[in-house]
C-alpha positions, -999 to 999 in steps of 0.1 A, spaced: -410 -463 -90 -408 -434 -84 -374 -423 -64 -395 -398 -38 -398 -420 -8 -416 -415 22 -415 -437 54 -445 -455 72 -452 -470 106 -480 -493 96 -492 -522 119 -508 -552 106 -523 -582 117 -495 -609 121 -509 -632 98 -508 -606 80 -469 -591 84 -461 -634 78 -479 -638 45 -462 -606 31 -432 -619 43 -430 -649 31 -452 -637 -7 -426 -607 -9 -392 -619 10 -386 -594 43 -362 -573 16 -387 -569 -6 -423 -558 14 -420 -524 6 -420 -526 -36 -447 -549 -26 -468 -532 -9 -465 -499 -28 -481 -521 -57 -508 -534 -43 -518 -508 -29 -517 -486 -65 -536 -510 -77 -564 -510 -53 -563 -471 -56 -569 -477 -96 -593 -498 -92 -613 -477 -63 -603 -451 -97 -624 -469 -123 -652 -479 -98 -657 -439 -87 -661 -437 -123 -686 -465 -134 -708 -449 -113 -700 -414 -125 -714 -426 -160 -736 -445 -146 -754 -419 -131 -748 -397 -165 -767 -428 -184 -789 -431 -165 -798 -394 -163 -797 -390 -204 -815 -420 -208 -844 -401 -217 -830 -378 -241 -821 -407 -255 -853 -427 -261 -869 -399 -270 -842 -390 -297 -843 -424 -313 -882 -418 -312 -883 -389 -333 -854 -404 -356 -874 -438 -356 -895 -429 -389 -862 -422 -407 -834 -452 -398 -859 -475 -408 -863 -458 -451 -853 -486 -468 -858 -516 -446 -889 -532 -470 -860 -534 -498 -837 -556 -477 
């Protein structure tokens, strides 16, 4: 874990704070919260990348189909032998 830390004052619903204490223990809350936030950030970044890639694939989809159609005859050469 990074030694450069920042102290934050956050507000949580009581039941969430109780569940946090039960799962992590009162002395390990910061580490638990830090890991949870890191996982959520990584998940969001992955979702954003997936969205960008999907948009890119959709944008070049027609071009890819046209290119595949153009080379279809070459791709199929020699298939009658099998």
